[in-house]
C-alpha positions, 0 to 999 in steps of 0.5 A: 546537474550530473547524474551523481548529484540527481541520485545524491540523497536530498534533503528532508524538506521539499526534496523534489524543488532542490536544484530546481531549473528554471526550464521546467517551471512551464512544464510543472505548472501546465502538469499541474493543471492537467492533473487537477483536471483530473483529481479535482472530480475524481477527488468529488466522486471518491469523497461520494463513496465514503458517503461525505459530502462532494466538498470533502473531495475538494478538501482532500486536493488542498493541505495533504497535496501541499504537506506531501509536496513539502515532504515526499520523495516522488517528483510527479506523483499526485496525492489525494485519494484512491477509490480503494481508500474511499471504500475502506473509509466508508466500510470502517466508518459504517463498522464503527457505527457511523450513519452515512449522512449523520450529523457526526459523520464528518467528525469521525472522518476527521479522527479517521484519518488522523488515526491513519496518519499516527499510524503511518508515522509510528510504521515511520518511527520504527523504520517499518516501510520495507517490511509492509512493502513485503505485503504480496501484490496477489493481496493488492491484487484480490483487494481491488477486485474486492473494492472494484465489484463493491464500489461498482454495485454501489453506484447502481442505484445513482446510475439508473436513478432509483432509490435504494440503500446499499451502505455496507450491505456488502456485493451480495446483500446490494445486488439482492437490494437492488434487484427489487428496486429495477422497476423504478429505473428512469430512464433519463437518468440511465441514459445520462449515464450511459452517455457519460460511462461512454464518454470516460472510455472513449476519451481514455482510449482515443485521446487520453491526453484530454481531461475526460472527467473534467469535460464529462462533468462540464457536460453534465453541468451544461445539460442540467443548467440548460435542459429539462433533466431535472424535471424528467427525474434526473437528480443532481448533488448536494448542495456544495458548501462555497469556501474553505475547510475549518479546522475540526479536532480529531475525537479521543473517544472515537479512535478504538472503534476505528482502529482496526479500519484504519491499521487496513487504510494506513497500509493500502494508502502506504503500498498504493503510494509506493508502487505508484512512485516507483513505477512513474519514477525515471531512471535519474530521479533519486530512489524512492526511499519509503521510510520517507514516503511514511513521512510524508504520508503520514504528515499529510494525512495528520495535518490534512485531518484537521481540514476534514479529508479523506485518508490520503495516498497517491493515485495512479490515474492523476499520477499518470496524467501528472507525468504525462504532461511533463511534471518534473517537481511537486511544484506541479501538485501545488498548481494543482493546490491553487486550483483545488482552492480556486474551485472551493471559492468560487464555484460551489454553485456551479458544481451544485448543478453536476447530476448525481449520475455523473458523478457515479460515472465517474465512480464506475468508471474509475473502481471497474478498472480495478477489477483486473482480471488479466492479473488473475489469469497471469497468476494462475499461469504463472504461480497457483499459490499467488493466485489462490491467495488473490482470489481467497482476498477477492472473495472475502472481499465481496462476501464479508467486506472489505475490511476482513479481505486485508485482514485476511490478504495480510495473515496470508502473505505474512504465514507464506512469508514465515513458511519460505523464511522457515525453510532449512538452507543447509548446503554440503560443502567441501572435505578434508580428512575426516572433517566436513564444512556445512554451510548455513546460507541464511540467518538463524532465528528462533522460529528457523534454527532448530529445522536448520540445525536437524538437518545440519545434524542429519548431514553430519551422521549420514556422511560417507565415509564417516566423519569426526568433525563439521565445521558449521559456516555461520556467515549469515548469522548476523544476530545470535539470539540466546535460543539460537546459542542454545540450539548450537549448544545442543547440536554441540552435545548431540554431534558428540554423542555420535563421536562428531566434534563440531566446529564453528566458522566465520560467525559476523563480529555482531553474533560473536559479541552475544555468543561471548556472553555464554559459556558454552561459546566461551568453551567453544573458543577455549577449545580451538573450535572457533574460526574467523574461516571455514578454510581455518576450521577445515584445516584445524578440524583435520589436524586435530588428534582423533 
């Protein structure tokens, strides 16, 4: 297969399997098993972050992964859920009044995941993938720091073996609640937690190719089965339901209270997934199409929701394992799906022996990795504005909650983007006789047209020696709205009052089509003041009678 063929835009179904090579088969099988050894225990752990039974994590490794494999464009990305998404899920459900462990929690999760998928589908239909990607990296860093701190503190009761309900309390209130329970610490649980956390860090640091999470889970199960740790007060997870999930339909009456949180989850799921897909993409792989990813993620969430899954996104750690093991297509993810199905069918009783502290250790290590203080210091050194965006978002997440943090972060990003777009980009060009060329080097729209044209007027009246004509270069005016054309007409009148004639140059065809419907522009063309190029405009303006 040539480079040109590899870069060709693939079809919509199973794009990574098109042009499949037989030599990739063994590598994909090995990669799928390796990724499964990481993603399955992680997904089970992340289910507990969302206050859901661990089998929900297993279910998330089935239908959603299969759907993404059929539609997604990344060859090596592994999709299930992430600690950020699981935390936002828990926050959304609590904010909607769904109590952790209540009888309606699973039904509300189905509805939430479905709404997330619908939002992603709407973004895809409107082709807003490129716009959503403008949400800044500092915002994501801040949200992840808030997630890391909040979830890490939430795992401490299980790591210490104490009874403390921290659901929905936020970082500071959770810390205060935890302080009152320190006298109840269970020493065997603490030792198991410390050993599990140390093992996870050591595996990651010295033998990253080994499936550390799987080995730690296996070790915890063996200790629970063959030692007396449960008699010493070490708690096990709730019994794991054996078998595959049934179909559950979303409840329309729950849409409204879940909508705000679902929007935040959808944005973070898309941003995390695209970042992972682009980060692991090899040079000769097809480019990542943000709108294709929106479609794949929306379908994975909508169809997956019917089988009681957490909202779906691409995960970096499992994708890194997948790629590192040699994955060349989404066949690797299909292998992971088969592994998850086999575990759900046959290993429920074995998984039920897993200590809570072991599972909490997996979560703790995963979320601590989100607290990237080095990234904050880097932002402070390079861009103070980005630093304050990240820090503000993180502090809001820690003090007020993660949904407000996402909202504040997105709003700050939009304000900064609009502020940048609204800065005038006006450049004084060549002069020919008493005619001066002025270039507007950005598109004009309702919010920035007056600011840019105000600078044009100021440059024209301040020109020395004085001028009698301005040739305004509008090559960036791809779309002319009524507001923009009216503002140009007002500039024409204001310049005429100063004895300066306005000429327009280089309007794109699309803008001309709109402008020609308006009486003022018809007069400009009739008087010979609309030109195909700045050069033509200068020649006409310089030769015009004074």
